[in-house]
C-alpha positions, -999 to +999 in steps of 0.1 A: -422-171-105-395-181-082-377-147-077-413-139-067-413-162-038-378-157-031-382-119-026-415-125-005-394-146+017-368-118+020-361-085+035-381-050+032-358-045-002-364-075-019-408-071-004-406-036-024-388-047-057-413-080-056-445-052-050-431-030-079-427-060-103-463-067-089-478-034-101-452-027-132-466-063-144-503-045-139-495-018-155-482-039-190-516-059-189-534-025-187-516-007-212-520-039-237-559-033-229-557+001-235-539+000-270-568-033-278-594-007-269-584+023-289-576+003-322-607-017-321-626+025-317-601+034-347-615+006-367-648+018-359-645+057-365-629+048-400-660+024-407-684+051-403-665+078-417-659+055-448-701+048-447-708+086-445-688+093-473-705+065-495-740+075-484-731+111-495-721+103-524-746+079-531-774+107-527-752+132-547-751+107-577-793+095-572-801+133-567-781+141-602-799+114-618-836+125-605-824+162-622-814+148-650-849+136-659-851+099-642-887+099-626-876+059-615-854+075-584-869+073-553-861+106-537-868+098-500-855+066-503-824+068-526-815+110-517-830+117-482-826+082-463-790+086-477-784+122-462-800+110-427-777+076-430-746+096-431-765+125-410-766+096-381-726+088-386-719+118-383-736+126-351-720+092-338-686+107-345-693+136-325-714+120-294-709+083-299-737+059-303-755+030-326-751+029-361-754+003-389-717-006-386-719-010-345-718+008-313-693+040-318-676+055-288-671+094-295-644+107-315-611+117-290-601+148-284-616+184-290-598+189-326-616+155-341-649+159-327-650+197-336-641+187-373-668+160-373-693+187-359-686+210-387-692+178-409-728+175-393-736+209-399-724+207-436-747+177-441-776+195-433-766+224-457-768+201-481-800+185-474-819+218-479-797+224-511-813+195-523-846+203-518-839+238-533-825+217-567-853+195-561-881+224-560-863+239-598-872+205-617-840+205-631-830+236-649-812+248-616-772+248-634-755+278-623-780+285-597-774+294-560-788+262-549-764+242-572-737+257-565-742+256-525-748+220-529-716+214-548-697+236-521-711+217-494-705+180-511-671+190-513-665+204-480-683+170-464-658+148-482-633+171-467-638+177-436-642+138-434-610+131-448-595+156-419-615+138-390-598+102-400-562+124-400-568+138-365-580+104-356-551+085-367-532+110-352-545+104-319-545+066-321-509+069-333-499+090-299-517+062-280-494+037-296-461+053-290-467+061-252-483+026-249-449+013-267-432+035-242-449+022-211-438-017-227-403-007-230-395+011-192-417-015-176-399-046-194-364-032-186-372-025-148-388-060-150-352-076-162-334-053-142-352-068-110-347-099-120-312-100-121-311-080-088-329-101-069-309-131-084-275-114-075-285-103-039-296-140-034-266-152-046-245-129-027-266-138+011-269-179+002-241-200+022-210-213+004-223-250-005-186-264-006-167-250+033-198-244+049-214-279+038-187-295+055-187-276+082-223-285+090-215-317+084-187-324+107-209-301+132-234-325+132-211-360+130-227-383+165-200-379+192-197-420+190-191-419+154-160-395+158-147-417+186-145-447+162-128-427+135-102-416+160-094-456+172-094-468+134-066-441+127-050-452+155-047-485+148-034-474+114-007-456+129+007-483+152 
């Protein structure tokens, strides 16, 4: 802050340096806020993707239990509500929205959103296949409905993992960019601080001879004359 105050009292060059320092400090603060928001969004994307896989897996397990003869399974709640919950998570990853894990920003970049959109389409296929399997009454092993259901389930899990990898790569790219900005900004601020200190050291009056000269020039005439009389008396 002392250097900035000195720069404000300096010439045009010092003012330019001061303005640049203030600007880069603002950039540094923005970069810190930017990466904090990115990591917060990344945490929510990961939570939504995990919740999606959990719900799909639970739905799959309850469906198999029901087809295996367990009549206590709540098909609407334990099978289809889980599928619909997974779809809600998936759509939030594509478009953004509020979910059970909080508000989620849409995934960054076209690749991540396209992968998530394919996951959403597979969830629709899984739901239709689940209905077909239930209509069979459990005697559907090896049928097209059984094969389609298993294929959709596996693709959902695979696509969810692919979506996570794309999002993680995007976050890593942002982190590296922010680190480069931080490094460059800090380096410039350090150089500017040294340059301003050097400039003021060169332009500042020397503390020895100049101060003595200023002191002598400010000595009152009567005091100077008295000194001459005293020195003349000593010589005599």
